[in-house]
N, C-alpha and C positions, 0 to 999 in steps of 0.2 A: 671545398672546392666546387662541389655539386651545387650548392646553395648559392654561390657566387655566379656560377654559370646560369642558373634559373632566374636570378635577378637581372642580369645582363640580357638575357633573352627576352624577358618580360619589358625591359625598359626599350629594347630594340623595336618590340612590337607596337608599344605605345607611340614610339617617335615615328615608326613607319606609317601607322594609322593617321597620326597628326599631319605628316608630311603630305599624304595623299589628300586629306581633306582640304588643306591649305591649298593644294595645287589646284583643286577643282575650284575654289573661291576666287583665288588670284589669277588664274589663267596663265601662269608662269611658275617656274620652278623657284622656290625660296632658296637661297644660298646659306644664310645662316640661321638655323632654327632657333636659337637663343634669343633674338628679338621677338619672334613670334610667341615663342613660349612666355616670355614676359608680358606680351600683349594680352595673353589669356590666363594670366594668374591674377586672382582676387586677392585683396589684401588680407582677407581672413586666413589665407595660408600661413601668413607671418613669416615669410622667407626673406632672407638678407643675401646679398651677393657676396663676393669674397672681400669687398671693401666695407662691408657692414651696412650698406645702403639697402633700403626696402626693395624688393623683387616683386613688383606688381605693375599693372597697366596704367596707373594713374598719371605718371610723368609722360608715357607715350601717348596718353589721351590728349595732353596739352600739345604736344607736338603734332599729332595727327589734325588736331583743330586748325593749327596754324597752316599746314600744308593744304588742307581742304579749302579754307578760305581763300588761300593764294591761287589756287587754280581755278576756283569758281570766280574770283574777282577778274582774273585774266581772260576767262572765257566771256564774261559780260561786257567787259571793256571792248572786246573785239567784236562781239556779236551785236551790241547796241550802241553804235557810234553816236547816236543822238541823245543817249541818256545821260543827264547830269550826275553829280556826286550822290546826292540824295536818293535818286531813282535807283543808282546801281547798288547802293547799300542796302535799300529796301528789298530789292530783288535777292541780293545774296542771302539776306536774313531769311527770306522765305525758303530758299534751297538748303540752307543749312540750319533750319529750325530743329529744335530738339525733338519735336514730333515726327519730321521726316527722317532724322538719322535713327531714330528709334524703329521706324519702319524698314529702313535699309537693313540695320542689323538683325532685325527679326526675320526678314526674308532671307537672309543668308544663313539664318539657324546658328549664329556666332556663339550662342549661349552653351550649344553642345560641346564647344571645344575648351570651356572655362574650367580651370582647377580651382575649386573652392571648398571651404568647409561649410558653407551655407546651402542648404537645400534650394534648388532652382526656383521653386514656388515663393521663396521668401525674398527674392530680388525685386528691386523696384523696376519700373518700366523703363527708366533711363539707362539701365545697364546695357541695353542693345545699342543705343548710339554711342555710349561710352566705349563699348568694345569696337565698334566700327571706326571711331576716330583713332583708338589705340592701334587698330590693325594698319591704319594709313601711316601712323607714326613708325611702326616696325617695318613697313615697306620702304619708307625713306631711309632708314638706318641700313637696310640690308641691300637695297638696289639704287637708291638715289631719286632725284626730283623727277626724272623722265618717266620711271616706272610709276611712281605716285600719280603722276598726271594721266598715264595711260589707264591705271586701274579706276581712277575718279571719272574719267570719260566713260569708261566701259559700264560702271556700276551706278554712276549718278547722272552724269550730263546726257548721254545719250538716250536713255530710257525715261528720264523723268523731267529734263529741263525743256520746257516749252514756253517761250516768253509770253505769248498771249494768255496761256493757261495762268502762268504765275502772276500776271498783273491782276487777275480777278481773285486771286487766293488771299484769303484773310489769315494773317498770322495770329492776332490776338483779338477775340471777340470783346473781351474786357476793355482793351485799349479803345477799340472802335467805339464801344458803348459810352465810354467815360468822355471821349472826345465829342460825341453827339450831344451827352448832356451838358457839357461844359458851353458848347456852342449856343444850344437852346436855352441855356440858364435854367436848368432843371436840377434839382437836388437829387441826390443818389446814395445809397448805402449798401453794404453788404454785411448782413448779420450771419456771422459764422460760429457755430458751435460743434463741439464733439458729439458724434451720434455712432456709438458702436453697435447698437442692436443685437443681433445674434450672430454678427460676423466674428470671426477669428482675428481679422486684421482691422486696425483702428480706422473709423470713417469720420468724415466731417459733413455736416449738412449746412446749407446756406439759403438764406432769403434775400433775395435782391428786391430792393425797393426804389422806386423813382416817383418823386414828388409825394413821398410818405404812402405810396400804395405798393403793396407787393406785387411784382409783375413776373417773377420766376423763382423756381426753388430747384436745388440740385443736391446732390449726395455723391461723394467720392472719396478716395483714400488719402487726399491731401487738402489742405485749405485752398491752394493754388488751383487744383484740378476742379474743385467744387465751384469756385467763383468763376472759373472759365466756362464751365458747363452751363451755369446759370445765366451768364452773359450771353452765350450763343442762342439759348433759348428766347432770352429777351430780345436779341438782335432780329430774329425771324419773326418775333411778334410785332416788332416796330420797323421792319425791313423797309417798307415803302417810304416812310418818314425820314428814316436815316439815309436812304439812297439819295433823296431830294436835298440833304443838307450837306453831306460829306462827299 
């Protein structure tokens, strides 16, 4: 009996702390903790619900992504009446970019709430954005669209969405550089190779060539990141010429 009481007290303490941390992040009291518990459960826990379905944040991430896109799309539609479909789509992409969502999740310290069997240092950067989307999905299930909208305005739109600033923001330096090369009929190529060096985590290096000349080098934990890093360096090297063309 004493052991059961200790277990219950321990669980109450964890839930109490979890509730308090959530309350700070959300700005309102969550009603059903089960949705938020799911939003912060990593697949490595290998938990299933009563129906045998996986109990982790991945499906909530899908739902949250849809809710976030919906609220941002509505805001842009009303805020920029002169913007056509292409302009609005591009602006929304800048707001909900993976890089920006990772920033938001990191700023809120969402990783501190995660239940996982993987050490925090072994998570990829994208977990921050994934958790942020999962949290929005949990809010929708717990409180509905209006609370989702309120949270997104508080945490995303009001502090970060400035139309003029966004217009000048580059989502992908690689896409921009490729577009410039194609317009100027320049040949380009990314030579990517594995480069672990003395690091515990696998790294990749890339050499970016334009017209058979290496113009930038970079190193990162994934091929995509290494290519983007090299592209950014090349962009600033050719910025004046690119700006006149694109």
